[in-house]
VEXDREN-2710 file (C-alpha; in Angstrom, 1 decimal):
% VEXDREN-2710
k/r/px/py/pz
1/MET/35.5/-14.7/0.4
2/LEU/34.6/-12.4/-1.9
3/ALA/37.4/-10.1/-2.6
4/TYR/36.7/-6.0/-3.9
5/VAL/38.2/-3.6/-6.1
6/PRO/37.1/0.1/-6.0
7/ILE/34.2/1.5/-8.4
8/GLY/36.3/4.1/-10.4
9/GLY/35.1/7.5/-9.8
10/LEU/33.3/6.7/-6.8
11/ARG/35.6/6.7/-3.8
12/PRO/34.6/5.2/0.3
13/ARG/33.3/8.4/2.4
14/ARG/33.4/8.1/6.0
15/SER/30.2/8.2/8.1
16/ALA/29.4/11.5/9.9
17/ARG/30.8/12.6/13.6
18/ASP/29.2/12.0/16.5
19/ALA/27.1/14.3/19.0
20/ALA/30.4/17.1/18.6
21/ARG/28.1/17.7/14.9
22/VAL/25.0/18.9/16.9
23/THR/27.3/21.2/19.2
24/ALA/29.5/22.5/16.1
25/ARG/25.8/22.8/14.3
26/ARG/24.4/24.7/17.5
27/GLU/27.6/27.1/17.1
28/GLY/27.0/27.6/13.5
29/ARG/30.2/26.0/12.4
30/GLN/28.7/22.9/10.5
31/CYS/25.6/22.1/8.4
32/GLY/23.5/19.3/9.0
33/PHE/23.6/16.8/11.7
34/CYS/22.0/13.8/10.2
35/GLU/24.2/10.6/10.3
36/ARG/25.3/8.2/7.2
37/ALA/24.5/4.9/7.2
38/ARG/27.9/2.6/6.5
39/VAL/28.3/2.1/2.5
40/SER/30.7/0.4/1.3
41/TRP/32.1/2.0/-2.2
42/VAL/33.4/-0.8/-3.0
43/ARG/32.2/-3.9/-6.0
44/PRO/32.1/-7.5/-4.8
45/VAL/34.1/-9.4/-7.7
46/ARG/32.3/-12.9/-7.9
47/ALA/31.5/-15.4/-10.1
48/ALA/29.6/-14.4/-13.3
49/ASN/26.8/-17.0/-13.2
50/GLU/26.4/-15.9/-8.9
51/SER/26.5/-12.5/-10.1
52/THR/24.1/-13.1/-13.0
53/ARG/21.8/-14.7/-10.3
54/THR/22.0/-12.1/-7.8
55/GLN/21.1/-9.4/-10.5
56/ASP/18.2/-11.1/-12.3
57/ALA/16.6/-12.0/-8.5
58/ALA/17.2/-8.0/-7.5
59/ARG/15.3/-7.0/-11.1
60/SER/12.7/-9.4/-10.7
61/LYS/11.1/-7.2/-8.1
62/LEU/11.6/-4.2/-9.0
63/GLY/8.5/-2.3/-10.6
64/PRO/7.9/0.5/-12.9
65/CYS/8.9/4.0/-11.6
66/VAL/7.9/7.7/-11.6
67/ILE/10.6/10.3/-12.2
68/VAL/9.8/13.3/-9.8
69/PRO/11.0/16.4/-11.2
70/GLY/12.8/19.0/-8.9
71/LEU/11.5/23.1/-8.9
72/GLY/12.3/24.6/-12.3
73/ASN/12.9/21.7/-14.3
74/CYS/10.5/20.0/-16.7
75/THR/10.2/16.3/-18.2
76/ALA/12.5/16.9/-21.3
77/ASP/15.4/16.8/-18.1
78/TYR/15.1/13.2/-17.3
79/VAL/14.4/11.8/-20.8
80/ALA/18.2/10.3/-20.5
81/LEU/17.7/8.9/-17.2
82/LYS/15.0/7.5/-18.0
83/GLN/16.3/6.1/-21.1
84/ILE/19.1/4.1/-18.6
85/LEU/16.2/2.7/-16.7
86/GLU/14.5/1.5/-19.3
87/ASP/17.2/0.2/-21.6
88/GLN/20.0/-1.2/-19.1
89/TYR/17.5/-2.0/-16.2
90/SER/14.1/-3.2/-18.0
91/ILE/12.0/-0.7/-16.1
92/PRO/9.1/0.4/-17.0
93/THR/9.7/4.9/-16.7
94/GLU/7.5/7.5/-16.5
95/VAL/8.2/11.0/-16.1
96/VAL/5.7/13.2/-14.7
97/ARG/4.9/16.0/-16.8
98/VAL/5.7/19.5/-16.3
99/SER/7.1/22.2/-17.9
100/ARG/9.6/25.3/-16.5
101/LEU/6.3/27.7/-16.9
102/ASP/4.5/25.3/-15.0
103/TRP/6.6/26.5/-11.7
104/VAL/5.1/29.8/-12.0
105/ARG/1.7/28.4/-10.5
106/ASN/3.5/28.3/-7.6
107/ALA/3.6/32.4/-7.4
108/LYS/0.2/32.3/-5.9
109/GLY/1.3/31.9/-3.0
110/PHE/2.1/35.1/-2.6
111/LEU/-1.1/36.3/-1.7
112/LEU/-1.5/33.8/0.8
113/PRO/-1.0/35.0/4.4
114/SER/0.9/31.9/5.0
115/TYR/3.3/32.4/2.8
116/TRP/4.9/35.7/4.4
117/LYS/4.2/33.9/7.5
118/GLY/6.8/31.0/6.8
119/GLU/3.8/28.3/7.0
120/LEU/2.8/27.3/3.8
121/GLU/1.6/24.0/3.1
122/PRO/2.0/21.6/0.2
123/ALA/-1.9/21.8/-0.9
124/GLU/-1.8/25.5/-1.1
125/VAL/0.2/26.1/-4.4
126/LEU/1.2/22.1/-5.2
127/GLY/-2.2/20.9/-5.9
128/TRP/-1.4/20.7/-9.6
129/PHE/1.7/19.0/-9.2
130/PHE/0.3/16.3/-7.3
131/GLU/-2.0/15.9/-9.8
132/ARG/0.3/15.3/-12.2
133/LEU/1.9/12.8/-10.0
134/ASP/-0.8/11.1/-9.5
135/ALA/-1.8/10.9/-13.1
136/GLN/1.9/9.0/-13.7
137/VAL/0.8/6.7/-10.9
138/LEU/-2.6/6.1/-12.1
139/ALA/-1.5/5.4/-15.8
140/LEU/1.3/3.1/-14.6
141/GLU/-1.3/1.0/-12.5
142/ALA/-3.7/1.1/-15.5
143/GLN/-0.5/-0.5/-17.7
144/HIS/0.5/-3.1/-15.2
145/GLY/-2.4/-4.3/-13.3
146/PRO/-3.5/-3.6/-10.0
147/ASP/-0.9/-5.4/-7.8
148/VAL/1.6/-3.2/-9.6
149/LYS/4.3/-1.5/-6.8
150/LEU/6.0/1.6/-7.8
151/THR/8.9/3.2/-7.2
152/LEU/9.3/7.1/-6.6
153/ILE/12.7/9.0/-8.0
154/GLY/12.5/12.2/-7.1
155/HIS/15.1/14.5/-7.8
156/SER/16.0/17.9/-5.9
157/ALA/12.8/19.3/-4.3
158/GLY/11.1/16.2/-6.2
159/GLY/12.2/13.9/-3.2
160/TRP/10.5/16.0/-0.3
161/LEU/7.2/16.6/-2.7
162/SER/7.2/12.5/-3.0
163/ARG/7.4/12.0/0.8
164/VAL/4.5/14.6/1.1
165/TYR/2.9/12.8/-2.0
166/LEU/2.5/9.1/-0.5
167/GLY/2.2/10.9/3.4
168/GLU/-1.6/12.3/2.3
169/VAL/-1.6/13.0/-1.0
170/TYR/-2.4/9.3/-2.4
171/ALA/-5.6/8.2/-1.7
172/ARG/-7.3/4.7/-3.2
173/PRO/-9.9/2.7/-1.6
174/SER/-9.9/2.2/1.9
175/ASP/-8.2/-1.4/1.7
176/LEU/-5.5/-0.1/-0.3
177/ARG/-2.9/1.6/1.7
178/VAL/0.1/3.5/0.5
179/HIS/2.7/0.1/0.8
180/ASP/0.7/-1.7/-1.5
181/ARG/0.9/0.0/-4.5
182/PHE/4.9/1.7/-3.6
183/GLN/7.6/-0.6/-2.7
184/GLY/10.3/2.7/-2.6
185/LEU/11.6/5.8/-2.7
186/VAL/14.3/7.1/-4.2
187/THR/16.1/10.6/-4.0
188/LEU/18.4/12.6/-5.4
189/GLY/20.2/16.0/-4.2
190/THR/17.0/16.7/-2.2
191/PRO/17.2/19.5/0.7
192/HIS/15.2/17.0/2.9
193/LEU/15.5/19.2/5.9
194/PRO/14.4/23.1/6.6
195/PRO/16.7/26.0/7.3
196/PRO/18.5/26.5/10.8
197/SER/16.7/29.1/12.9
198/GLY/17.4/32.5/11.3
199/PHE/17.7/31.9/8.4
200/LEU/15.1/32.4/5.8
201/ASP/13.3/29.1/4.8
202/GLN/13.0/29.3/1.0
203/THR/10.1/27.1/0.6
204/ARG/8.2/29.1/3.0
205/GLY/7.2/26.4/5.6
206/LEU/6.6/23.8/3.0
207/LEU/10.1/21.8/4.1
208/SER/9.3/22.3/7.4
209/TYR/6.1/21.0/6.7
210/ALA/7.0/17.7/5.2
211/THR/10.1/17.1/8.3
212/LEU/7.1/17.2/10.9
213/LYS/4.5/15.8/9.2
214/PHE/6.6/12.6/7.6
215/PRO/9.8/12.7/9.6
216/GLY/12.7/10.3/8.3
217/ALA/11.8/7.4/6.2
218/HIS/8.2/7.6/7.7
219/HIS/6.9/4.3/5.9
220/GLN/10.0/2.1/6.2
221/THR/8.2/0.2/8.6
222/ASP/5.6/-0.6/6.6
223/GLY/7.7/-2.2/3.6
224/ILE/8.5/0.9/1.7
225/LYS/12.3/1.2/1.1
226/TYR/14.2/4.8/1.4
227/LEU/17.3/5.1/-0.3
228/CYS/19.0/9.1/-0.3
229/VAL/21.7/9.5/-2.6
230/GLY/24.3/12.9/-1.7
231/SER/27.0/14.3/-3.4
232/SER/30.0/16.9/-1.4
233/ALA/31.3/17.2/-4.9
234/VAL/32.1/21.1/-4.4
235/GLN/32.4/22.6/-1.0
236/GLY/31.3/26.2/-1.2
237/ASP/34.0/29.0/-1.2
238/THR/33.9/33.2/-2.2
239/SER/37.1/33.4/-2.6
240/PHE/38.9/34.4/-6.0
241/LYS/40.1/31.7/-7.9
242/TRP/41.9/32.4/-11.0
243/ASP/40.2/28.9/-12.6
244/LEU/36.9/31.2/-13.4
245/SER/34.7/27.7/-13.9
246/ALA/36.0/26.5/-10.5
247/PHE/35.4/30.3/-9.1
248/ILE/31.6/30.2/-10.7
249/GLU/30.9/26.9/-9.0
250/THR/32.1/27.6/-5.3
251/PHE/30.6/31.0/-5.3
252/ILE/27.0/29.7/-6.4
253/ALA/27.5/26.8/-4.1
254/TYR/28.3/29.0/-0.9
255/TRP/25.2/31.3/-1.6
256/SER/23.3/28.1/-2.6
257/TYR/24.5/26.1/1.1
258/LEU/24.2/28.8/2.8
259/PRO/20.1/29.9/3.1
260/LEU/19.7/26.1/3.2
261/CYS/22.1/25.4/6.0
262/GLY/23.1/28.0/7.6
263/ASN/27.0/27.1/5.9
264/GLY/28.0/28.7/2.8
265/ALA/31.5/26.9/3.2
266/ALA/29.5/23.3/3.5
267/SER/30.1/20.4/1.0
268/GLY/27.3/19.4/-1.5
269/ASP/26.3/18.8/-4.9
270/GLY/27.1/22.5/-5.5
271/ILE/23.5/23.2/-5.1
272/VAL/21.8/21.3/-2.1
273/PRO/24.7/20.4/1.0
274/VAL/25.1/16.9/1.4
275/ASP/24.3/16.8/4.8
276/ILE/20.5/17.6/4.3
277/SER/20.3/14.9/1.3
278/PHE/19.3/12.6/3.8
279/LEU/16.9/11.1/6.3
280/ASP/17.2/9.3/9.5
281/GLY/16.4/5.6/8.6
282/ALA/16.9/5.4/5.1
283/LYS/20.0/4.4/3.2
284/ASN/22.1/7.2/3.0
285/ILE/25.4/7.1/0.3
286/ASP/27.4/10.0/-1.0
287/LEU/28.7/9.8/-4.3
288/GLU/31.0/12.6/-3.8
289/SER/32.0/13.1/-7.3
290/VAL/28.4/14.4/-9.3
291/ARG/26.9/17.5/-9.3
292/HIS/23.1/18.4/-9.0
293/SER/21.5/18.6/-12.0
294/PRO/21.6/18.3/-15.7
295/LEU/21.3/21.9/-16.3
296/THR/24.3/22.0/-14.3
297/ASP/26.6/19.8/-15.3
298/LYS/24.6/17.0/-17.9
299/SER/27.9/14.8/-18.2
300/ASN/28.3/14.2/-14.3
301/TRP/25.0/14.2/-12.2
302/TYR/23.2/11.8/-10.3
303/GLY/21.0/10.4/-13.7
304/THR/24.3/9.7/-15.6
305/GLN/25.2/6.2/-16.6
306/GLN/28.2/5.6/-14.0
307/ALA/25.9/7.2/-11.5
308/VAL/22.8/5.1/-11.6
309/GLU/25.0/2.2/-11.8
310/TYR/26.0/2.3/-8.4
311/TRP/22.8/3.7/-6.6
312/MET/20.3/1.5/-8.7
313/LYS/22.8/-1.4/-7.2
314/GLU/21.8/0.1/-3.5
315/PHE/18.4/0.0/-4.3
316/MET/18.4/-3.8/-5.3
317/ALA/20.3/-4.6/-2.6
318/LEU/17.7/-3.1/-0.2
319/LEU/15.2/-4.2/-2.5
320/GLN/16.5/-7.7/-1.6
321/SER/17.1/-7.1/2.0
322/GLU/13.7/-7.8/4.3
323/ASP/15.8/-5.8/7.2
324/LEU/15.2/-2.2/8.2
325/VAL/17.9/-0.3/7.6
326/GLU/20.0/0.5/10.4
327/THR/20.9/4.1/11.2
328/PRO/22.6/5.7/13.9
329/PRO/19.9/8.0/16.2
330/VAL/19.3/11.2/14.9
331/LEU/18.1/14.3/16.9
332/SER/15.1/16.2/15.5
333/ARG/15.4/20.2/15.3
334/ALA/13.2/19.7/18.2
335/ASP/15.2/17.3/20.2
336/GLU/17.8/19.8/19.5
337/GLN/16.5/22.5/20.9
338/SER/15.7/20.6/23.7
339/LEU/19.0/20.3/24.6
340/LEU/20.4/24.1/24.5
END
């Protein structure tokens, strides 16, 4: 049998509650209703040669990666993450080329009726971004050959943007399907679900579009592996604290969580509530201690050495497995409404 020791700084987290969570959400007491898959927050202690063989086998399946930035982020924000993947895992990695000013292009949505109706579609405002992402995919294809299998790593909004890209943007000859080119999608602190009824959708319909068109781990049955990484490090709170930095962090978290999930007192990574960071059918893990972005905490976010070590280990295990990830059944928003 294997002996197990805890990973320093990363503690076990219980899976989400049962159907009572849905009832609680209807009553506005709780954020989200996506169930976590059970994940063991422990590291097996094996003989050195066994561990090496396992890691080598897993790494042999890893193809090049494309890091997909979140809204407001730029290419430079992910230089350290890119270096970790290349130096520690020998994975050729590219970051979608985008500057902070590029996101101003999305402001043209203000001129569209669909924006004001909350029915905005990605192609209406994000065509420029998908072109940049497609350019990186093409560059890796040219560099590594026609049989290369890629992984998208989407941070924040980059996660649901990647879902849309896989679902409707990626287009090649008719005999080449999306799962012929991609092996996986990893999302880091991504708000995957639109807000509940009665709360302003800050994406003006984009998240609803992604959820309806490409629900859950949409391409999983085709063999694409989905890993969703969230964090419950910060609980939203507006009450004053003498520790000013803690007060600012929890205050910002409260007002960030509230429009995203309807509950400002939820737990999350300081920007995105943990319960909407997960997808039905994906392998979902809660790192518990990390923050959302290098802009909020450069030394403790999803792209630091310790965090990457854990979620990359989980992703390599997914690539090793031929089985689909089993998760408890999840109600869609439409299903939930139909039960009212």
